[in-house]
C-alpha positions in Angstrom: 158.9 82.3 180.9 161.2 82.2 183.8 163.6 85.1 184.4 166.2 85.4 187.1 164.7 87.3 190.1 167.9 89.1 190.8 167.6 90.5 187.3 164.4 92.3 188.2 166.1 93.8 191.3 169.0 95.0 189.1 166.5 96.7 186.7 164.8 98.4 189.6 168.1 99.5 191.1 169.4 100.7 187.7 166.1 102.7 187.1 166.4 104.4 190.5 170.0 105.4 189.8 169.2 106.7 186.3 166.3 108.8 187.8 168.5 110.1 190.6 171.2 111.1 188.2 168.7 112.7 185.8 167.1 114.8 188.5 170.4 115.9 189.9 171.5 116.8 186.4 168.4 118.9 185.9 168.7 120.6 189.3 172.4 121.5 189.0 171.8 123.1 185.6 168.3 124.5 186.2 169.2 126.2 189.5 171.8 128.3 187.7 169.1 130.1 185.7 166.3 129.8 188.3 164.0 127.4 186.6 160.8 126.7 188.5 160.8 123.4 190.5 158.2 121.8 188.2 160.3 122.8 185.2 163.4 121.2 186.7 161.3 118.1 187.6 160.0 117.8 184.0 163.5 118.3 182.7 164.8 115.5 185.0 162.1 113.1 183.8 162.9 113.9 180.2 166.6 113.3 180.8 165.8 110.0 182.6 163.6 108.8 179.7 166.4 109.7 177.2 169.0 107.8 179.3 166.7 104.8 179.5 165.7 104.7 175.9 169.1 105.4 174.5 170.7 103.0 176.9 168.4 100.2 175.8 169.0 101.1 172.1 172.8 101.2 172.4 172.8 98.0 174.4 170.9 96.3 171.6 173.2 97.7 169.0 176.2 96.3 171.0 174.7 92.9 170.3 175.0 93.6 166.6 178.6 94.8 166.8 178.3 98.6 167.0 181.6 100.0 168.3 181.5 101.3 171.9 182.6 104.8 170.9 179.7 105.1 168.5 177.3 104.0 171.2 178.7 106.6 173.6 178.5 109.3 170.9 174.8 108.5 170.3 174.1 108.4 174.0 175.9 111.7 174.7 174.3 113.6 171.8 170.9 112.2 172.8 170.9 113.1 176.5 172.4 116.5 175.8 170.2 117.4 172.8 166.8 115.9 173.2 166.0 117.6 176.6 167.2 120.9 175.0 164.7 120.4 172.2 162.0 119.7 174.7 162.8 122.9 176.6 162.8 124.8 173.3 159.2 123.7 172.6 158.1 124.4 176.2 159.8 127.7 177.2 158.9 131.1 175.8 161.5 132.8 173.6 162.9 134.8 176.5 163.0 131.8 178.8 164.8 129.7 176.2 167.4 132.4 175.6 168.1 132.3 179.3 168.3 128.5 179.1 170.8 128.6 176.2 173.4 129.9 178.6 173.7 126.5 180.4 173.7 124.3 177.3 177.6 124.1 177.2 177.5 123.0 180.9 174.9 120.4 180.1 177.0 119.0 177.2 180.0 118.8 179.5 178.0 116.9 182.2 176.5 114.6 179.5 180.0 113.8 178.2 181.2 113.0 181.8 178.2 110.6 182.3 179.0 108.9 179.0 182.6 108.5 179.9 181.8 107.0 183.3 179.2 104.6 181.7 181.7 103.6 179.0 184.4 102.9 181.7 181.9 100.8 183.8 180.8 98.8 180.7 184.4 98.0 179.7 185.3 97.1 183.3 182.2 94.8 183.5 183.2 93.0 180.3 186.8 92.6 181.5 185.6 91.2 184.8 183.3 88.8 183.0 186.1 87.5 180.8 188.7 87.2 183.6 186.7 85.6 186.4 184.0 83.0 186.2 180.5 83.8 187.2 178.9 81.8 190.1 176.5 80.3 187.7 179.3 78.9 185.6 180.4 76.7 188.5 177.0 75.2 188.5 177.2 74.0 184.9 178.0 70.3 184.6 180.6 69.3 181.9 181.0 66.1 180.0 184.1 64.4 181.4 184.9 62.8 178.1 184.6 65.7 175.7 184.8 68.8 178.0 181.5 70.1 176.7 178.5 71.0 178.9 175.7 68.4 179.3 173.5 70.7 181.3 173.2 74.4 181.8 172.1 75.9 185.2 170.1 79.1 185.5 168.5 80.7 188.5 164.7 80.6 188.4 162.9 82.4 191.2 164.3 80.9 194.4 165.6 77.8 192.8 167.9 76.6 190.0 166.6 75.3 186.7 168.6 72.5 185.1 168.4 72.6 181.3 169.8 69.6 179.4 171.7 70.9 176.4 169.9 68.3 174.3 166.6 70.2 175.0 168.0 73.5 173.8 166.6 74.8 170.5 168.7 77.9 170.2 170.5 80.6 172.2 169.9 84.3 171.5 172.1 87.2 172.6 170.5 90.1 174.3 173.1 92.7 175.4 175.1 91.3 178.4 172.6 88.4 178.7 171.5 85.4 176.6 168.2 83.7 176.2 168.2 79.9 176.4 165.3 78.7 174.3 164.3 75.1 175.1 161.4 72.8 174.3 159.6 73.7 177.5 160.3 77.5 177.7 163.0 80.2 177.7 165.3 81.5 180.4 167.6 84.4 180.7 171.2 84.0 181.9 174.0 86.5 182.3 176.6 85.0 180.0 178.4 85.7 176.7 177.8 84.1 173.4 181.6 83.4 173.1 181.6 81.4 176.3 178.6 79.3 175.2 180.2 78.7 171.8 183.3 77.5 173.5 181.6 75.2 176.0 179.0 73.6 173.7 179.8 70.8 171.3 180.5 72.4 167.8 179.1 69.4 166.1 175.7 70.0 167.8 175.6 73.7 168.3 176.5 76.1 165.4 176.7 79.9 165.6 174.7 80.9 162.5 174.7 84.6 163.3 176.3 87.0 165.7 173.2 86.8 167.9 172.2 83.2 167.5 173.6 79.7 168.2 171.3 76.8 167.1 171.0 73.2 168.0 171.4 71.5 164.6 169.1 68.7 165.8 166.3 71.2 166.1 166.5 72.4 162.5 163.4 71.5 160.6 164.4 73.0 157.2 166.4 75.8 155.5 164.6 78.2 153.3 165.6 81.1 151.0 163.9 84.4 151.6 165.0 86.9 149.0 168.7 87.2 149.3 168.7 85.7 152.8 168.8 82.2 154.2 166.4 81.3 157.0 166.3 78.2 159.2 163.0 77.0 160.5 163.2 75.2 163.8 161.0 72.4 165.1 159.1 74.9 167.3 158.3 77.0 164.3 160.7 79.8 165.0 162.7 81.2 162.0 166.2 82.7 162.3 168.2 84.5 159.7 171.6 83.0 158.8 174.6 85.2 158.1 176.9 84.4 155.2 179.7 83.1 157.4 177.1 81.3 159.6 175.7 79.5 156.5 179.1 78.2 155.6 179.7 77.0 159.2 176.3 75.3 159.1 177.0 73.6 155.8 180.2 72.2 157.2 178.5 71.0 160.3 175.7 69.3 158.4 177.9 68.0 155.6 176.0 69.4 152.6 
């Protein structure tokens, strides 16, 4: 599996920022009630773990259409409430009664963090929609139909050229997509909407909010309970949504 190297650096940078924010959060609030340094450190790591876990969860739920305000509410309640629960279990009754005094401040700071993250997320999506990414300029298009013949992704220090004919399916993963081909899978920072618009609709069908499949890679369609599944030539199975099944039927003509 080849993953864009810059993506690893982004993960490391994001993790460092999250940890720094969490430790600052813990220090600002803990110093008001004179928590011990190791208690503030533990509180900071708990906040960082909550921010990371809830961030990954809400990012995944964004793929499935969860409204941004619901994601922000879950994130805010989590980073404000889970560390308080941890401190309740750790501190003695007198210590926790002292800790309760700063809970309103912690809720306020958590809300500010959520608002900033929500703003940055919306700004990032707007920028992605309004201006093309560098990788997009590397993608070759068919001069006759206006659809892509190849997709370029960064792989290590080089660029991987993936012929669209070799694609089996595309899977959404937050702000990224996975391009699954015959010889491996690659991550690319792109939207499903853009891929749907630049790939031939007669060859690539969006069967689910999170999946676009190459109809030429479909081995068979099976019913599993109340759901329809497609089985691809590589053995992977993907659930089909109701609207996706209708689109697939139109594309295949059955």
